[in-house]
ZADO-1210 file (C-alpha; in nm, 4 decimals, padded with zeros to 6 digits):
<atoms>
<atom x="08.6220" y="05.5558" z="08.6364" code="MET" pos="1"/>
<atom x="08.3310" y="05.5545" z="08.3962" code="ILE" pos="2"/>
<atom x="08.2845" y="05.2893" z="08.1273" code="PHE" pos="3"/>
<atom x="08.0696" y="05.3356" z="07.8182" code="THR" pos="4"/>
<atom x="08.0452" y="05.0305" z="07.5952" code="ILE" pos="5"/>
<atom x="07.9012" y="05.0222" z="07.2427" code="ALA" pos="6"/>
<atom x="07.8317" y="04.7185" z="07.0274" code="ASP" pos="7"/>
<atom x="08.1074" y="04.7844" z="06.7752" code="ASP" pos="8"/>
<atom x="08.3504" y="05.0484" z="06.6508" code="ASP" pos="9"/>
<atom x="08.0903" y="05.2272" z="06.4373" code="ARG" pos="10"/>
<atom x="07.8405" y="05.2490" z="06.7201" code="ALA" pos="11"/>
<atom x="08.1185" y="05.3723" z="06.9469" code="LEU" pos="12"/>
<atom x="08.2167" y="05.6472" z="06.7011" code="ALA" pos="13"/>
<atom x="07.8551" y="05.7624" z="06.6697" code="ARG" pos="14"/>
<atom x="07.7942" y="05.7594" z="07.0454" code="ALA" pos="15"/>
<atom x="08.1077" y="05.9571" z="07.1256" code="LEU" pos="16"/>
<atom x="08.0465" y="06.2011" z="06.8397" code="ALA" pos="17"/>
<atom x="07.6972" y="06.2589" z="06.9810" code="ASP" pos="18"/>
<atom x="07.8433" y="06.3342" z="07.3232" code="ARG" pos="19"/>
<atom x="08.1130" y="06.5648" z="07.1892" code="LEU" pos="20"/>
<atom x="07.8601" y="06.7505" z="06.9747" code="GLU" pos="21"/>
<atom x="07.6536" y="06.8194" z="07.2878" code="VAL" pos="22"/>
<atom x="07.9682" y="06.9463" z="07.4642" code="GLU" pos="23"/>
<atom x="08.0561" y="07.1756" z="07.1742" code="ILE" pos="24"/>
<atom x="07.7032" y="07.3144" z="07.1529" code="GLN" pos="25"/>
<atom x="07.7075" y="07.3805" z="07.5280" code="ALA" pos="26"/>
<atom x="08.0382" y="07.5654" z="07.4944" code="ALA" pos="27"/>
<atom x="07.8855" y="07.7735" z="07.2152" code="TRP" pos="28"/>
<atom x="07.5866" y="07.8588" z="07.4370" code="ALA" pos="29"/>
<atom x="07.8244" y="07.9819" z="07.7067" code="HIS" pos="30"/>
<atom x="08.0496" y="08.1711" z="07.4606" code="ALA" pos="31"/>
<atom x="08.3520" y="07.9746" z="07.5736" code="ARG" pos="32"/>
<atom x="08.5542" y="07.7578" z="07.3334" code="PRO" pos="33"/>
<atom x="08.5878" y="07.3907" z="07.4220" code="LEU" pos="34"/>
<atom x="08.9576" y="07.3070" z="07.4281" code="ARG" pos="35"/>
<atom x="09.0077" y="06.9523" z="07.3049" code="MET" pos="36"/>
<atom x="09.3289" y="06.7575" z="07.2429" code="ALA" pos="37"/>
<atom x="09.2962" y="06.4897" z="06.9749" code="LEU" pos="38"/>
<atom x="09.4450" y="06.1407" z="06.9818" code="ALA" pos="39"/>
<atom x="09.6463" y="05.9693" z="06.7125" code="GLY" pos="40"/>
<atom x="09.6603" y="05.6022" z="06.6213" code="GLY" pos="41"/>
<atom x="09.3991" y="05.3962" z="06.4382" code="SER" pos="42"/>
<atom x="09.1301" y="05.3889" z="06.7083" code="THR" pos="43"/>
<atom x="08.9913" y="05.7454" z="06.6714" code="PRO" pos="44"/>
<atom x="08.9742" y="05.7340" z="06.2914" code="ARG" pos="45"/>
<atom x="08.6050" y="05.6386" z="06.2964" code="GLY" pos="46"/>
<atom x="08.5288" y="05.9227" z="06.5360" code="LEU" pos="47"/>
<atom x="08.6964" y="06.1771" z="06.3094" code="TYR" pos="48"/>
<atom x="08.5051" y="06.0422" z="06.0110" code="GLU" pos="49"/>
<atom x="08.1794" y="06.0745" z="06.2050" code="GLU" pos="50"/>
<atom x="08.2615" y="06.4306" z="06.3123" code="LEU" pos="51"/>
<atom x="08.3530" y="06.5075" z="05.9529" code="GLY" pos="52"/>
<atom x="07.9994" y="06.4152" z="05.8480" code="ARG" pos="53"/>
<atom x="07.8740" y="06.6740" z="06.0971" code="ARG" pos="54"/>
<atom x="08.1307" y="06.9420" z="06.0163" code="ALA" pos="55"/>
<atom x="07.8844" y="07.1774" z="05.8460" code="ASP" pos="56"/>
<atom x="07.6594" y="07.1940" z="06.1526" code="THR" pos="57"/>
<atom x="07.9253" y="07.2255" z="06.4228" code="LEU" pos="58"/>
<atom x="07.9760" y="07.5717" z="06.5757" code="PRO" pos="59"/>
<atom x="08.3490" y="07.5902" z="06.5058" code="TRP" pos="60"/>
<atom x="08.3740" y="07.9163" z="06.7003" code="GLN" pos="61"/>
<atom x="08.3123" y="07.7057" z="07.0106" code="ALA" pos="62"/>
<atom x="08.5985" y="07.4657" z="06.9440" code="LEU" pos="63"/>
<atom x="08.9743" y="07.4950" z="06.9945" code="GLU" pos="64"/>
<atom x="09.1749" y="07.1949" z="06.8779" code="ILE" pos="65"/>
<atom x="09.5076" y="07.0722" z="07.0159" code="PHE" pos="66"/>
<atom x="09.6857" y="06.7368" z="06.9854" code="PHE" pos="67"/>
<atom x="09.7957" y="06.4931" z="07.2547" code="SER" pos="68"/>
<atom x="10.0989" y="06.3755" z="07.0582" code="ASP" pos="69"/>
<atom x="10.2627" y="06.3789" z="06.7161" code="GLU" pos="70"/>
<atom x="10.5451" y="06.2142" z="06.5290" code="ARG" pos="71"/>
<atom x="10.8388" y="06.4261" z="06.4120" code="ALA" pos="72"/>
<atom x="10.7180" y="06.4285" z="06.0526" code="VAL" pos="73"/>
<atom x="10.5668" y="06.6677" z="05.7990" code="ASP" pos="74"/>
<atom x="10.1884" y="06.7141" z="05.8383" code="PRO" pos="75"/>
<atom x="10.1331" y="06.5487" z="05.4995" code="LYS" pos="76"/>
<atom x="10.3243" y="06.2374" z="05.6026" code="ASP" pos="77"/>
<atom x="10.1007" y="05.9262" z="05.6323" code="PRO" pos="78"/>
<atom x="10.2325" y="05.8799" z="05.9890" code="ALA" pos="79"/>
<atom x="10.1142" y="06.2245" z="06.1015" code="SER" pos="80"/>
<atom x="09.8445" y="06.2367" z="06.3697" code="ASN" pos="81"/>
<atom x="09.7399" y="06.5753" z="06.2362" code="TYR" pos="82"/>
<atom x="09.6838" y="06.4224" z="05.8934" code="ARG" pos="83"/>
<atom x="09.4728" y="06.1468" z="06.0521" code="LEU" pos="84"/>
<atom x="09.2272" y="06.4054" z="06.1865" code="ALA" pos="85"/>
<atom x="09.2652" y="06.6568" z="05.9047" code="HIS" pos="86"/>
<atom x="09.1628" y="06.4425" z="05.6094" code="LEU" pos="87"/>
<atom x="08.8181" y="06.3318" z="05.7324" code="PRO" pos="88"/>
<atom x="08.7303" y="06.6227" z="05.9618" code="TRP" pos="89"/>
<atom x="08.9548" y="06.9252" z="06.0183" code="LEU" pos="90"/>
<atom x="08.9906" y="06.9965" z="05.6467" code="ALA" pos="91"/>
<atom x="08.6227" y="07.0954" z="05.6566" code="LYS" pos="92"/>
<atom x="08.6789" y="07.3651" z="05.9200" code="ALA" pos="93"/>
<atom x="08.6041" y="07.7246" z="05.8142" code="PRO" pos="94"/>
<atom x="08.8841" y="07.9834" z="05.7804" code="PRO" pos="95"/>
<atom x="08.9968" y="08.1084" z="06.1187" code="GLY" pos="96"/>
<atom x="08.9139" y="07.7884" z="06.3076" code="ALA" pos="97"/>
<atom x="09.1408" y="07.7437" z="06.6092" code="LEU" pos="98"/>
<atom x="09.3468" y="07.4370" z="06.5213" code="ILE" pos="99"/>
<atom x="09.6900" y="07.4126" z="06.6842" code="HIS" pos="100"/>
<atom x="09.8910" y="07.1306" z="06.5325" code="ARG" pos="101"/>
<atom x="10.2252" y="07.0128" z="06.6661" code="ILE" pos="102"/>
<atom x="10.4899" y="07.1158" z="06.4109" code="GLN" pos="103"/>
<atom x="10.6638" y="06.7814" z="06.3901" code="GLY" pos="104"/>
<atom x="10.8612" y="06.8876" z="06.0826" code="GLU" pos="105"/>
<atom x="11.0694" y="07.1143" z="06.3106" code="LEU" pos="106"/>
<atom x="11.2163" y="06.8097" z="06.4821" code="GLY" pos="107"/>
<atom x="11.0978" y="06.6634" z="06.8110" code="ALA" pos="108"/>
<atom x="11.2750" y="06.8974" z="07.0538" code="GLN" pos="109"/>
<atom x="11.1989" y="07.2222" z="06.8689" code="ALA" pos="110"/>
<atom x="10.8381" y="07.1150" z="06.8156" code="ALA" pos="111"/>
<atom x="10.8018" y="07.0180" z="07.1822" code="ALA" pos="112"/>
<atom x="10.9441" y="07.3516" z="07.2983" code="ASP" pos="113"/>
<atom x="10.7081" y="07.5429" z="07.0688" code="ALA" pos="114"/>
<atom x="10.4038" y="07.3433" z="07.1786" code="TYR" pos="115"/>
<atom x="10.4954" y="07.3710" z="07.5459" code="ASP" pos="116"/>
<atom x="10.5130" y="07.7491" z="07.5042" code="ASP" pos="117"/>
<atom x="10.1819" y="07.7552" z="07.3154" code="LEU" pos="118"/>
<atom x="10.0014" y="07.5570" z="07.5848" code="LEU" pos="119"/>
<atom x="10.1496" y="07.7660" z="07.8657" code="ARG" pos="120"/>
<atom x="10.0242" y="08.0824" z="07.6976" code="ARG" pos="121"/>
<atom x="09.6850" y="07.9202" z="07.6374" code="ALA" pos="122"/>
<atom x="09.6606" y="07.8283" z="08.0063" code="ALA" pos="123"/>
<atom x="09.7724" y="08.1715" z="08.1301" code="ALA" pos="124"/>
<atom x="09.4133" y="08.2579" z="08.2206" code="GLY" pos="125"/>
<atom x="09.3868" y="07.9537" z="08.4433" code="GLY" pos="126"/>
<atom x="09.2189" y="07.7259" z="08.1883" code="ARG" pos="127"/>
<atom x="09.3594" y="07.3829" z="08.1210" code="ALA" pos="128"/>
<atom x="09.2444" y="07.1612" z="07.8375" code="LEU" pos="129"/>
<atom x="08.8780" y="07.0681" z="07.8666" code="ASP" pos="130"/>
<atom x="08.8936" y="06.7252" z="07.7028" code="ILE" pos="131"/>
<atom x="09.1868" y="06.5034" z="07.6110" code="VAL" pos="132"/>
<atom x="09.1170" y="06.2112" z="07.3777" code="LEU" pos="133"/>
<atom x="09.3524" y="05.9162" z="07.4161" code="LEU" pos="134"/>
<atom x="09.3989" y="05.5666" z="07.2856" code="GLY" pos="135"/>
<atom x="09.6350" y="05.3116" z="07.4358" code="PHE" pos="136"/>
<atom x="09.8699" y="05.0480" z="07.3053" code="GLY" pos="137"/>
<atom x="09.9179" y="04.6785" z="07.3891" code="PRO" pos="138"/>
<atom x="10.1913" y="04.7862" z="07.6329" code="ASP" pos="139"/>
<atom x="09.9601" y="05.0349" z="07.8064" code="GLY" pos="140"/>
<atom x="10.1197" y="05.3451" z="07.6531" code="HIS" pos="141"/>
<atom x="09.9092" y="05.6595" z="07.6130" code="ILE" pos="142"/>
<atom x="09.9821" y="05.9517" z="07.3784" code="ALA" pos="143"/>
<atom x="10.3583" y="05.8976" z="07.3290" code="SER" pos="144"/>
<atom x="10.4244" y="05.8084" z="07.6914" code="LEU" pos="145"/>
<atom x="10.5770" y="05.4606" z="07.6807" code="PHE" pos="146"/>
<atom x="10.6634" y="05.2143" z="07.9596" code="PRO" pos="147"/>
<atom x="10.9984" y="05.2908" z="08.1161" code="GLY" pos="148"/>
<atom x="10.9890" y="05.6615" z="08.0346" code="MET" pos="149"/>
<atom x="11.0247" y="05.9098" z="08.3236" code="PRO" pos="150"/>
<atom x="10.6762" y="06.0559" z="08.3745" code="LEU" pos="151"/>
<atom x="10.7455" y="06.3164" z="08.6431" code="VAL" pos="152"/>
<atom x="10.8108" y="06.6559" z="08.4831" code="THR" pos="153"/>
<atom x="10.7165" y="07.0218" z="08.5016" code="THR" pos="154"/>
<atom x="10.6710" y="07.0440" z="08.1249" code="ARG" pos="155"/>
<atom x="10.3393" y="07.0373" z="07.9385" code="ILE" pos="156"/>
<atom x="10.4827" y="06.9016" z="07.6119" code="ALA" pos="157"/>
<atom x="10.7990" y="06.6967" z="07.5847" code="GLU" pos="158"/>
<atom x="11.0170" y="06.5447" z="07.3138" code="ALA" pos="159"/>
<atom x="11.0417" y="06.1658" z="07.2953" code="VAL" pos="160"/>
<atom x="11.3700" y="06.0464" z="07.1383" code="PRO" pos="161"/>
<atom x="11.3717" y="05.7981" z="06.8529" code="ALA" pos="162"/>
<atom x="11.4427" y="05.4317" z="06.9249" code="THR" pos="163"/>
<atom x="11.5246" y="05.1371" z="06.7020" code="ALA" pos="164"/>
<atom x="11.1547" y="05.0713" z="06.6415" code="ASP" pos="165"/>
<atom x="10.9918" y="05.4167" z="06.6518" code="ARG" pos="166"/>
<atom x="11.0658" y="05.7650" z="06.5236" code="ILE" pos="167"/>
<atom x="11.1021" y="06.0690" z="06.7477" code="ALA" pos="168"/>
<atom x="10.7817" y="06.2212" z="06.8777" code="ARG" pos="169"/>
<atom x="10.6253" y="06.5026" z="07.0789" code="VAL" pos="170"/>
<atom x="10.3785" y="06.4233" z="07.3562" code="THR" pos="171"/>
<atom x="10.1740" y="06.5915" z="07.6220" code="LEU" pos="172"/>
<atom x="10.3142" y="06.4893" z="07.9589" code="THR" pos="173"/>
<atom x="10.1396" y="06.2906" z="08.2299" code="LEU" pos="174"/>
<atom x="10.0873" y="06.6030" z="08.4487" code="PRO" pos="175"/>
<atom x="09.9316" y="06.7829" z="08.1495" code="ALA" pos="176"/>
<atom x="09.6940" y="06.4937" z="08.0832" code="LEU" pos="177"/>
<atom x="09.6016" y="06.4731" z="08.4501" code="ALA" pos="178"/>
<atom x="09.5341" y="06.8485" z="08.4633" code="ALA" pos="179"/>
<atom x="09.2716" y="06.8374" z="08.1875" code="ALA" pos="180"/>
<atom x="08.9092" y="06.8707" z="08.2922" code="ARG" pos="181"/>
<atom x="08.8227" y="06.5331" z="08.1358" code="ARG" pos="182"/>
<atom x="09.0197" y="06.2396" z="07.9959" code="ARG" pos="183"/>
<atom x="08.8433" y="06.0143" z="07.7415" code="ILE" pos="184"/>
<atom x="09.0201" y="05.6894" z="07.6541" code="VAL" pos="185"/>
<atom x="08.9011" y="05.5002" z="07.3447" code="LEU" pos="186"/>
<atom x="08.9651" y="05.1370" z="07.2573" code="ALA" pos="187"/>
<atom x="08.8293" y="04.8971" z="06.9961" code="CYS" pos="188"/>
<atom x="08.8956" y="04.5287" z="06.9393" code="GLY" pos="189"/>
<atom x="08.9774" y="04.2262" z="07.1511" code="SER" pos="190"/>
<atom x="09.3501" y="04.2976" z="07.1185" code="ALA" pos="191"/>
<atom x="09.3052" y="04.5901" z="07.3588" code="LYS" pos="192"/>
<atom x="09.1203" y="04.3880" z="07.6249" code="ALA" pos="193"/>
<atom x="09.4318" y="04.2346" z="07.7837" code="ASP" pos="194"/>
<atom x="09.6149" y="04.5692" z="07.7921" code="ALA" pos="195"/>
<atom x="09.3153" y="04.7362" z="07.9534" code="LEU" pos="196"/>
<atom x="09.2763" y="04.4576" z="08.2089" code="ARG" pos="197"/>
<atom x="09.6462" y="04.4764" z="08.2927" code="ALA" pos="198"/>
<atom x="09.6343" y="04.8540" z="08.3405" code="SER" pos="199"/>
<atom x="09.3318" y="04.8245" z="08.5701" code="LEU" pos="200"/>
<atom x="09.5088" y="04.5716" z="08.7922" code="THR" pos="201"/>
<atom x="09.6014" y="04.7200" z="09.1341" code="PRO" pos="202"/>
<atom x="09.9677" y="04.8153" z="09.1413" code="GLY" pos="203"/>
<atom x="10.0040" y="04.8302" z="08.7630" code="ALA" pos="204"/>
<atom x="10.2736" y="05.0690" z="08.6387" code="GLU" pos="205"/>
<atom x="10.1826" y="05.1212" z="08.2724" code="THR" pos="206"/>
<atom x="10.1428" y="05.4843" z="08.1652" code="PRO" pos="207"/>
<atom x="09.7661" y="05.4255" z="08.1420" code="LEU" pos="208"/>
<atom x="09.7641" y="05.2886" z="08.4967" code="ALA" pos="209"/>
<atom x="09.9658" y="05.5892" z="08.6165" code="ARG" pos="210"/>
<atom x="09.7094" y="05.8227" z="08.4617" code="LEU" pos="211"/>
<atom x="09.4207" y="05.6322" z="08.6225" code="ILE" pos="212"/>
<atom x="09.5952" y="05.6681" z="08.9589" code="ALA" pos="213"/>
<atom x="09.6194" y="06.0456" z="08.9204" code="GLN" pos="214"/>
<atom x="09.2891" y="06.1545" z="08.7678" code="ALA" pos="215"/>
<atom x="08.9414" y="06.0254" z="08.6733" code="PRO" pos="216"/>
<atom x="08.9247" y="05.8577" z="08.3338" code="VAL" pos="217"/>
<atom x="08.6255" y="05.7890" z="08.1081" code="GLU" pos="218"/>
<atom x="08.6608" y="05.4731" z="07.8992" code="PHE" pos="219"/>
<atom x="08.4726" y="05.4488" z="07.5694" code="TRP" pos="220"/>
<atom x="08.5006" y="05.0929" z="07.4398" code="LEU" pos="221"/>
<atom x="08.3439" y="04.8538" z="07.1967" code="ASP" pos="222"/>
<atom x="08.2327" y="04.5210" z="07.3401" code="ARG" pos="223"/>
<atom x="08.5409" y="04.3402" z="07.2159" code="ALA" pos="224"/>
<atom x="08.7751" y="04.5766" z="07.4017" code="ALA" pos="225"/>
<atom x="08.5576" y="04.5914" z="07.7122" code="GLY" pos="226"/>
<atom x="08.4802" y="04.2208" z="07.7426" code="GLN" pos="227"/>
<atom x="08.4354" y="04.0967" z="08.0985" code="ALA" pos="228"/>
<atom x="08.5108" y="04.4399" z="08.2466" code="LEU" pos="229"/>
<atom x="08.1740" y="04.6085" z="08.2940" code="CYS" pos="230"/>
<atom x="07.8937" y="04.4066" z="08.1431" code="ALA" pos="231"/>
<atom x="07.6147" y="04.6254" z="08.2753" code="ASN" pos="232"/>
<atom x="07.7169" y="04.9572" z="08.1159" code="THR" pos="233"/>
<atom x="07.5337" y="05.1023" z="07.8157" code="THR" pos="234"/>
<atom x="07.6217" y="05.3621" z="07.5521" code="PRO" pos="235"/>
</atoms>
């Protein structure tokens, strides 16, 4: 595991945007699009705003956007993860930019089947996703993989049924996340510190802990989220 800690959420957004911009420019130099799956939730909002400020200078031809999960809603719905990234950043993309949203308005199962097919065709040449951005919840969930869900599957994208307290969703599966070239997990605020500490405890079974057990993870945190975990790291 690698930990990068910034002073606050704004510094974290700038530092990660700097790193991603370098990655995108490198992909452009090698004439190979960087395939990146975006996270939902409140944590990456600052990152998308920062990337939006750089939209005019990014080589969009070197970027192919996917999503790690989505709610079964219209893309204009305030709950949409696509909308979260679109308003500050993706709306500034030029015509023809490769942006593959999850069509949540189709319903969770139909949208999951369509996205699974899309990702299988995208990976037909042997290329998995290059970077997956993820947040995590107080219960250690990642994307829309929640505690208690079966995580062993042959699918790349899967439907998540509605419950009493959440609407139906589509998510990339644990094997799909583990197969990506890099996994970047973001967290801001002291409320995330306990969840992170719990998921790093040996024997933990949260979805985040299961991912850590299967593949290397890079953590990008502000000091509040990363308190007492890795005091000597720097952005």
